[in-house]
N, C-alpha and C positions, 0 to 999 in steps of 0.2 A: 341428324339420320342416323337411325339404329339397324346394325344389320344382324339379323337372324341367321345364324350358323345353321347348317344343313349337314349332319353326319353323313359321309360317304362311305362307312363301314356298318356293318350290323350294328344294332344297338348293342353295348357291351356293360351295363350296368348290373347285369345277373352276374351271380357268382362263378358259374360255369360258363366261359366264352364259347360261342359255338366255331365248328371249322372255319367258318367265313371269315370270323373275327381273327382268328389267330393269323389265315393268312393274308387277311389285309394288314395285320402289324408289322406279319415278317415282310411283306412287301416293301412298307414305309421304312421298316429297319434295314432293308437291302439299300434304299436310297443314300441313307446316311452314312452304312458301311463304307459305300462308294466314295463318299467324299473325304472319309478318314484314309481309306486305303491310299486314295490319291495324293492326298497332302504326305502322308509318311514314306511312300515309295519314291517319289521326287526328292525330300529329304536324305534319305540313303545315296541315292545317286548322284547329288550334286559335285563332291569331288572330279567321279567320272565325267559330269558334264564339263565342268570348268576345266578339266585336261584336254578333252576332246574338242572344244570350242574354243580353248585360249580367252577362258573368262576369268578377271580377276577375283578377289574375296567379297569385294565392294560390289562388283557387277555381277556375281553368281546370286548374290541376295535375292536380286530381282527375279529369280526363276520361281521363287517362293513368294517374293512382294507382290510381283505381279497378279497372284492368282488372290493373296489376301487384299490386293488393292481394290478388286472386283467384286470380292465377297463382301468385306466389309461397307465398301462405298454404298453399296446397293441393297443390303439386306434389308433396312427399316422401310425401303419403298417395295420389296419384293413382299415383305409381309402383309402390308397394307393393300397390296393390289391383290393379294391371295385372298383378303377378305372381302374383297369388292366385288372381283368378276370370277371367283371361283376358285376354290384350290385345287379340285383335281385337274382343272386346265391349265393353272399356272404349273403345277408340278410336272404334267406330261409333256408341255414343251418346252421348258427349261431342260429337261432330263436328256430331250431330243438334241437340244443345242449341245448340252454336255459331252453327248457322245461324241459329235462332230468335231467340237473341239480337241477332244482327247485323240483322235485319229491325226490332226492337223498338227499336234505337237511332234507328234511320233514320225513323222515324215519332212520335218522343215529342217534345214542346215544352218540358216542364219539366226544369230543369237536375239536379235529383236523379233523375228516372227514367233521364234519359241517364247518370248517373253508375252507377246502379244495372244497365241494361244492361250498361256496360262492365265492371263487376263480375262478372256472370254469366258472361260471354266469357272471363273471366280465368279463372275457375272451370274451366269446359271446357277450357279450352287447359292447364290445367294436368293433365288426364287425356289429352288428346291427344298431347301432346309428351312424356310419358317412355313412353307405350305404344307410340306410332310408333318412337324411338329404339332402346326395348329389342327390338320386332320385328327391327330390322336386325342389333342386336349379336348375338341370339341365333340369328339366320340364317346370318349370313356370319362363316367361322373367322377367330379374333384373328390377326392379321397383314396382308400385303398386300391378301387380299380385304376383311378388313373395314375397313381403312384407306381402300382405295378408294371403297366405299359410303358411309363417313361423310363423307369429302371431296366426293362429290356430293350427299350429304343436306345438309349443313350450306351447301355453297355456295348450295343453292336458300332454305334458308331466310334467309342473309345477301340474296340476290338478293331476297329477298321485301322485306327492307327498302328495297333500292334502286329496285326498280321502284314499290313504295309511293309512294315520293318523287315520280315524275315522274306515276304516276295520281292520285296523292293531289293533285297541283298541279291537273291535268286536270279532275277532278271537282271540286273547290272553285271554281273558275273556273265551273262549273255550279250549284254551291251545296253546301254542306259535307253535307248530308244525304247526297248520293250517294257520299259516303267511307264510310259506316256501311251503305249499302245492298248496293253493289259485292261486299263478300264473302259476300252471301246466295246468289246462284246459284252461285257457285264451291264455295262448301260446300256446297251440295245436290248437284251435279254430281260432285264428290271423292265426297262421300258413297253415291250410287248406284254409281260405280264400284270404290268399298269393297267394299259388299256383293256384288258379283259378282266381281272379282278375289281378295280375301284369302279364302284357304280357312277353312273352321271347323276350329277347334281342337276334339280329342277331347274327350268331354263332362268336363266337370269336375264331381266331388261335393265339393258345397259342404259338406257334412255333415261333411267330414275334415277342413276349412281351421280353421286357428286364427288369431284377429284379435286383435290387440294395440289393443284399446279404449283403454284409459289412455294407451298413448304415442300412437294418433291424434289423440285429444282435446288433449292438452297441448303435442303439437308444433304442430298446427295453430292451436291458441288463442295459442301464443308467437309462432308466425309473424305471422300474422294483427295481433295486438296490437304489434308490432314495427314492421311496417309503418305500419299505422293510427298510432300514437305519432310515426314520423319524420315523416309528411307532414303531421300537423296541427300540428306544433310550431312551425312558423312563427306560425299564428294564436294558439295558446294559449300560447305562450312557451316556450322552452327550459328556463326553470328555475322554470316554474309548478309548483305542487304538483298538477296534474293530469298533466303531462309526467313528472316524477321519480316520481310513484306507479305512472302505466304502466311506465316504465321498470325499475321494481322490480318489478311483477308479472311483465314478461317475465322477468326475471332468475329469479322462483319458479317460474314454469312449466317455463323451462328447466333446471333443477336437478330438478325433479321428473320431466320427460322422460326425464333422463338417469339417474335411479334405478330410475325402472319399466324403463326398457331394459336395465339392469344385471340386473333379478330375474327379467323375464318369460322364460318358455322360447322363444318366437318373436316376436322383437321386431321393431318396425317398422324401426327404423333398428339394425342389428348395427354396434355403436361401433366394432366393430374392423375395419370398411372404412376408417376414417380413419386407421388407423397406416400404410396403403398411400401412401408420400411422393406418388406419381404422383397418386394421388386427391385428396389434401390439397391437393396445389400446384393442382391443375387446378381443386380449387372456388374457393379464395382467390384465384387469378386470374380467375375466371369473373366474380366480382363486380367486382374492378376493370376487366375490360374491357368490360362491359356497363354498369358503374355511369357510367364515365368517358363511354362513347359516347351514353348517354342524356341525359345531363347537356351533352354538346356538340350534339345535336340540339337541345335545346330551348334553348338560349341561340341557335343559329344563326336558329332560327325566327324569334325575337322581333328579334335582329339585323337580319336580312334584309327581313322583311316589316313589322314593327312599326316599326323604326327608319329603314330605308333606305326602305322603302315599296314594296318589290318586290312582286309578285305572285306566288301560292303557285306557278304554273308557273315563273317565274324564279328561286324558290330551289329548285326541284326542279331544273331544270338545272345549276345551280352546284352541286348535290349529284352529277350525274351521273356525272362520272368516276370516284368511287369507287364507285359501283353498277358501273361496267362492269368496275373491276379484279376486283370480287369476283365478278361473273359468269362472268369467264373464266379469273380464276386461282384462285380456290375450289378447282374439281374437280382441280386439280394438287395441291394440296398433299398429298395422300396419299402421292404419290411421294415428296416431300421428308420427310414424317415415315418412310417406310420406309429413306430413304436417312440421313438424319441423327437420327431420333430425334422424340419430339414435345416435348422441353423446348427445344432449340435453335430449333425452329421456333416454337414458342410467344415465347421471346425477343426474337427477329427481328421477329414481330408486336407486342409490347408496346413495341420501341424504335421502330418506324414509327408507332404512335400517341403515345407521348410527342412526338416531334418534331412531328409533324403540330400537335397540338394547341397547342405551344408556338409554333410557328410564325402558329397562327391569334390569338395574342395581339397582333400587330401590326395587327390591323383598324383603321380608320378610319373617320371620317363620310364621306369622299369614299372608297368603296371601290376598290381597287386586285386585281382578280380574278387577272390571270396572275401577280404577283409575292406575294401573299398568300395569296388564297384557293384559288386552282387547285392549290399546293405542298401545301396543308394538305390538301384533300380527296383528291390522289394519295396522300398516306401513308397517310391513315386507312383508304382503300382498301386497300391492302397490308397494314395492319394487322389487316383484318377477314377477307382472304382468307388469312392465313396463321394466325391466334391463333384463330378461330371455330371450324375444323374441327380443328385441332392439339389444342385443349382439350375437345373431345367425345372426339376420340379416346384421349386421356389419361386422362380421366374414367372410362372404362369397360375400359381395358386391365387385365388379371389379376383380373378380377372374373368370379366364376363366373357360369353363366347364371342360375341361381335368382335371383340378386340383381341381373342387369342392369337390372330397372325401378326398382329400389332406387336404383342409382349413375346412370339416368339422370334420376331424378328429382332425386335431390341435385345434380346438376350445373346442370340448369335451374332450381332452388330458389336456386342461389349467384347465377347471372347475373338472375334477377329480384327477389331482395332486395338485391343491388348496385344495379340499377337504381333500385328504389323509395329507399332511402338516397340514393343521390346525388342523384336529382332533387328530394328534398325540401330537402336542404341548399343545392341550387343555387337553388330559389326562394326561401329564405329569404335567401341572399345577394344576388340581384337585388331582389327586393321590400321587404327591409327600410330601403333609403336611401331610398326615395319620391322619387327623382329625377325631375324633369319637362323642363331643358332637354336637349337632343339630346346634348351633350357629357356632361353629367351621367350621363344613362342609359346611355351606352356605358361610362362609368368604371365605373359598377354591375355591367357586365358582368364585367370584368376579374377580380376574386376569384372568379367562378366558372368563370372560364376556367383560373385558375390550380390550382382544383380538380381539376378534370378532368385537368389534366398530373400534379398528383401523385397521383393514383389509377393513372396508367398508369404512372407511375415505381414506386411502389409494388407493384403487381402485377408488374414486371420485378424488384424487388427480392426477391420471395417466392417466384419461380419459381427465380431462382438460388441463392437460400439453400438451399430443399430439393433442388434438383438436386444442389448439392454434398452435403449429408446423405445424398441415397441412393447416390450413388456413392462415396461414405465406405465406406457401411455393406457395399455390394457387393465393394469392396476388401479390407474386412476379413474 
């Protein structure tokens, strides 16, 4: 079956975009901004949540991992459903669920219910993210127009992360529940505007749609089990029978998924899409970029608040330079991609990440903000401003319109799965030593900081290697 994508915004191939095109683009930017805002606000509030609810470091990670579990586990399915039943419908329904889950998270008192609310939000985001991104990639023609739109779009997402740090600091000063409640009115407003601004797509005849049920079940189960196994391995033990058995089940589900996709007429994931070196490199690099950053933010929150005793707002201000660079530099990344290509821009971003993380290894019990923390934040901001938009551009380049939801869901899955795995390993490295003295606590952070640095370097090597493979194939 070949799906014909129908743009839901005004056509935007022309040089000058109409007011309706800009309005639709900014609306979709608002959806992604909301996702980034929510994740980073909660990251700032983690120490306060742990103190109020009596949660240990290993259990506290589930406030983040619960979201990532739902997000990473359902993204591939969310992207494909958006392709099949309509991107507008999927976007709006999932946004409504996101709003309700935000309200639920702000009023519960039990840690398990809090984590459940985060999981529901993650699942809803797994449908809004690929739907919104694929609306853009099917509306704007591949090339300068799409690169410009994606630069603006992804800059809003990255700016959501940085703005969430500031707002999270302010809200946590009031009370950590405010960080959960704030996204509710924003989501309701975006939903109301979306109903008005995003035109209805032509009627979709669902009777003629073919669904890969087996692929959906095995892929979602494999991703959910993988993320769950990794984030729970620190508690269960990495070599325990439970952990090893779960990894074996993940492999079995993955093999079953591949076999199903090779045999069904209309697969959930057309495996041939991964033969595109751009798509493959973008997805592997996405795992490295988000994995390293989520791990770094978790370490930064513990270092600045729990060890140094800084307030949530103080931590937010420390991260502010990175956010400003992303906000002002991200929208200009499209022009760099137009001139140099996505690969070199991604490589430059990963170099900035790696150097920034390496510099942060010099942190001490007496913080040196101008010489240690600030340079790291500047480089991390440069890395995000370059790599995040360029990876989204690269991951959807050369993909037909009918598979843009698939490509969008695939790269977002890579971001989230990379974040989940990295966060679980970082938590294990920090929590495994059970340090109590300040100097011991700081020393327990260093292996985790080395991990995030190595992840950035690994992403750099992947992009460089696959880039050479692609250039060799083109030359031949």
